[in-house]
C-alpha positions as CSV (number, residue, x, y, z in Angstrom):
1,X,85.1,106.8,206.3
2,X,84.2,110.4,207.2
3,X,85.8,111.5,210.4
4,X,85.6,115.3,210.1
5,X,83.8,118.0,208.4
6,X,84.7,121.2,207.8
7,X,82.1,124.2,207.3
8,X,82.9,127.5,205.6
9,X,81.0,130.2,207.7
10,X,80.0,133.3,205.4
11,X,77.6,132.5,202.7
12,X,77.5,128.7,203.9
13,X,76.4,128.4,207.4
14,X,75.5,132.2,207.4
15,X,74.1,134.2,204.8
16,X,76.5,137.1,204.8
17,X,77.8,138.6,201.3
18,X,81.4,139.8,202.0
19,X,80.7,142.3,199.0
20,X,78.1,144.1,201.3
21,X,79.7,143.1,204.5
22,X,83.2,144.2,204.5
23,X,82.8,147.7,203.2
24,X,80.5,148.2,206.1
25,X,83.0,146.8,208.5
26,X,85.7,148.8,207.5
27,X,83.6,151.9,207.5
28,X,82.4,151.2,211.1
29,X,86.1,150.4,212.0
30,X,87.7,153.5,210.5
31,X,84.6,155.8,212.1
32,X,85.5,154.2,215.4
33,X,89.3,155.1,215.5
34,X,88.8,158.4,213.4
35,X,90.0,160.3,216.7
36,X,93.3,158.7,216.5
37,X,94.0,157.9,212.7
38,X,92.4,159.6,209.6
39,X,89.9,157.3,208.1
40,X,91.5,157.1,204.6
41,X,94.9,156.7,206.1
42,X,93.5,153.8,208.3
43,X,91.8,152.1,205.5
44,X,94.6,152.3,203.5
45,X,97.0,150.5,206.1
46,X,94.1,148.1,206.8
47,X,94.0,146.7,203.3
48,X,97.7,146.5,202.9
49,X,98.0,144.5,206.1
50,X,95.0,142.3,205.1
51,X,96.8,141.7,201.9
52,X,100.1,140.7,203.9
53,X,97.5,138.0,205.7
54,X,96.4,136.9,202.3
55,X,99.8,136.4,201.1
56,X,100.8,134.1,204.3
57,X,101.6,130.9,203.0
58,X,102.2,128.7,206.2
59,X,106.0,129.1,206.3
60,X,106.0,132.2,208.5
61,X,104.0,134.0,211.3
62,X,100.4,133.6,212.4
63,X,98.2,135.8,210.1
64,X,97.8,138.2,213.3
65,X,101.5,138.7,213.6
66,X,101.8,139.1,209.6
67,X,98.9,141.8,209.9
68,X,100.6,143.5,213.1
69,X,104.2,143.8,211.6
70,X,102.9,145.9,208.7
71,X,100.1,147.8,210.3
72,X,101.2,149.3,213.7
73,X,104.3,150.8,212.2
74,X,102.4,152.4,209.3
75,X,100.0,154.0,211.5
76,X,102.5,155.2,213.9
77,X,101.0,153.7,217.3
78,X,102.3,150.9,219.3
79,X,100.2,147.7,219.4
80,X,99.4,148.0,223.0
81,X,97.8,151.3,222.5
82,X,95.4,150.2,219.7
83,X,94.4,146.8,220.7
84,X,92.4,147.6,223.6
85,X,90.6,150.2,221.2
86,X,90.0,147.7,218.7
87,X,88.8,144.9,221.2
88,X,86.3,147.6,222.2
89,X,85.0,148.0,218.7
90,X,84.4,144.3,218.5
91,X,82.5,144.5,221.6
92,X,80.5,147.6,221.0
93,X,80.4,148.2,217.3
94,X,80.8,144.9,215.3
95,X,77.6,143.3,216.5
96,X,75.7,146.0,214.8
97,X,76.4,144.6,211.7
98,X,74.3,141.3,212.4
99,X,71.6,143.1,210.5
100,X,73.7,142.7,207.2
101,X,73.5,139.1,207.8
102,X,70.6,136.3,207.6
103,X,70.5,133.0,209.6
104,X,69.9,129.9,207.5
105,X,67.6,127.6,209.1
106,X,69.3,124.5,207.9
107,X,72.7,125.5,209.5
108,X,71.9,124.2,213.1
109,X,70.5,121.0,211.9
110,X,73.5,120.2,209.8
111,X,76.1,121.3,212.6
112,X,73.8,119.1,215.0
113,X,73.8,116.0,212.7
114,X,77.7,116.2,212.5
115,X,78.1,116.0,216.2
116,X,75.5,113.3,216.5
117,X,77.5,111.2,214.2
118,X,80.6,111.7,216.3
119,X,82.4,113.7,213.5
120,X,85.1,116.4,214.2
121,X,83.5,119.7,213.2
122,X,85.8,122.6,212.0
123,X,84.6,126.1,211.3
124,X,86.8,126.7,208.5
125,X,86.6,130.4,207.8
126,X,89.2,132.2,206.0
127,X,91.2,133.4,209.0
128,X,91.4,137.3,208.5
129,X,89.3,138.1,211.4
130,X,90.1,137.7,215.3
131,X,88.4,134.9,216.9
132,X,85.6,137.2,218.6
133,X,84.6,138.4,215.1
134,X,84.2,134.6,214.2
135,X,82.3,133.8,217.3
136,X,79.9,136.5,217.0
137,X,79.1,135.4,213.5
138,X,78.6,131.9,214.5
139,X,76.3,133.1,217.1
140,X,74.2,135.1,214.4
141,X,74.1,131.6,212.7
142,X,72.5,130.2,215.7
143,X,75.6,127.6,215.9
144,X,77.4,129.4,218.7
145,X,80.6,128.1,220.4
146,X,78.8,128.1,223.8
147,X,76.6,125.5,222.5
148,X,79.0,123.4,220.2
149,X,82.4,122.2,221.2
150,X,84.1,122.5,217.8
151,X,87.4,120.5,217.1
152,X,88.7,123.9,215.5
153,X,87.6,127.4,214.7
154,X,89.9,129.0,212.4
155,X,91.0,132.7,213.3
156,X,93.9,135.0,212.5
157,X,95.5,134.5,216.0
158,X,96.2,130.8,215.4
159,X,96.3,130.0,211.5
160,X,99.5,130.5,209.5
161,X,97.9,130.7,206.1
162,X,94.8,131.8,204.4
163,X,92.5,130.1,202.1
164,X,94.6,131.3,199.2
165,X,96.9,128.5,200.1
166,X,96.7,124.7,200.3
167,X,98.7,125.2,203.6
168,X,95.6,126.5,205.3
169,X,94.0,123.0,204.9
170,X,97.2,121.3,205.5
171,X,97.2,123.0,208.8
172,X,93.6,121.9,209.7
173,X,94.5,118.5,208.9
174,X,97.7,118.3,211.0
175,X,95.7,120.0,214.1
176,X,93.0,117.3,213.6
177,X,95.4,114.5,213.0
178,X,93.3,113.5,210.0
179,X,94.0,112.4,206.4
180,X,92.4,114.3,203.7
181,X,89.9,111.5,202.6
182,X,88.6,111.3,206.2
183,X,87.3,114.8,205.6
184,X,84.7,116.7,203.8
185,X,84.9,120.7,202.9
186,X,81.7,122.5,202.7
187,X,81.6,126.0,201.1
188,X,80.5,128.4,198.6
189,X,83.9,130.1,197.5
190,X,85.2,127.7,194.3
191,X,88.6,128.9,194.5
192,X,89.1,129.2,198.4
193,X,86.6,126.7,199.8
194,X,86.5,124.0,196.7
195,X,89.7,124.2,194.7
196,X,92.2,124.7,197.4
197,X,90.8,121.9,199.5
198,X,90.5,119.5,196.8
199,X,93.9,120.2,195.7
200,X,95.3,118.5,198.7
201,X,92.8,115.5,198.3
202,X,89.8,116.8,200.6
203,X,86.3,115.6,199.2
204,X,84.2,118.9,198.7
205,X,80.6,119.9,198.5
206,X,79.9,123.3,196.8
207,X,77.2,125.3,198.1
208,X,76.0,126.9,194.9
209,X,72.7,127.0,192.9
210,X,72.3,123.3,191.5
211,X,72.3,124.4,188.1
212,X,75.5,126.7,188.4
213,X,78.3,125.2,186.2
214,X,81.4,124.8,188.3
215,X,84.6,126.8,187.0
216,X,87.2,124.4,185.4
217,X,89.5,123.6,188.4
218,X,93.0,123.1,187.8
219,X,95.1,120.9,190.2
220,X,98.8,120.4,190.0
221,X,98.6,116.5,190.3
222,X,95.4,114.5,189.4
223,X,96.2,111.7,191.8
224,X,95.8,114.1,195.0
225,X,92.6,115.9,193.7
226,X,89.8,115.6,196.1
227,X,86.3,114.6,194.7
228,X,83.4,117.1,194.2
229,X,80.7,114.9,196.0
230,X,77.8,117.2,195.6
231,X,76.5,120.8,194.8
232,X,73.5,122.8,195.8
233,X,72.2,124.9,198.5
234,X,72.7,124.3,202.2
235,X,68.9,123.1,202.3
236,X,70.2,120.5,199.4
237,X,72.8,119.6,201.5
238,X,70.9,119.0,204.4
239,X,68.6,116.5,202.5
240,X,71.7,114.8,201.1
241,X,73.0,113.9,204.7
242,X,69.7,112.8,205.7
243,X,69.7,110.3,203.1
244,X,73.2,108.8,203.9
């Protein structure tokens, strides 16, 4: 029986192309800190520290700590000096990126349905951003934390792996106290949202055009593979759950 539903955020609940959003985000951040660190240098170190987070596999520190261990020494500033500046950036500049995103009208009814069913609802976004950046994007998607008591919102402060590793999903299951078969993962990224979740036995729904051919999944143990229960747009998913 379904007990928990995990929603990816970008290009699932919220229309947000990372190919557009991430460069604009980095440009805004490097411009904001340019009075302290040359933009090219800052971008280089941001990318290097981000790769360190992406490599985090659940056996070490939080993603935030993996980032900090590389980033602050590399740019030559104490963490205590730069963190307040980054906090102001997320308060003053990050909200301006909202114009790059699009609210999806089916997102709120889907989240409301999940809560009405008594499910644990998780925002399972790749935890490369701080909590404030996730909360703002949830507001842009019209499913804010101020209105929905999510069981878990993954962010870089609390998670010890990224979606590149099955450990990310194992950590979610441990926090929820759930078995894989009691959950459903909904997301658009085949490798990060679908293949990794399914590899530990979580059933999955792929947000993609109905006619799109799924890439060939590669799982190490067939008996642990989760089931692809459906495929389609967020509107298709909304129609699917209403029939259940």
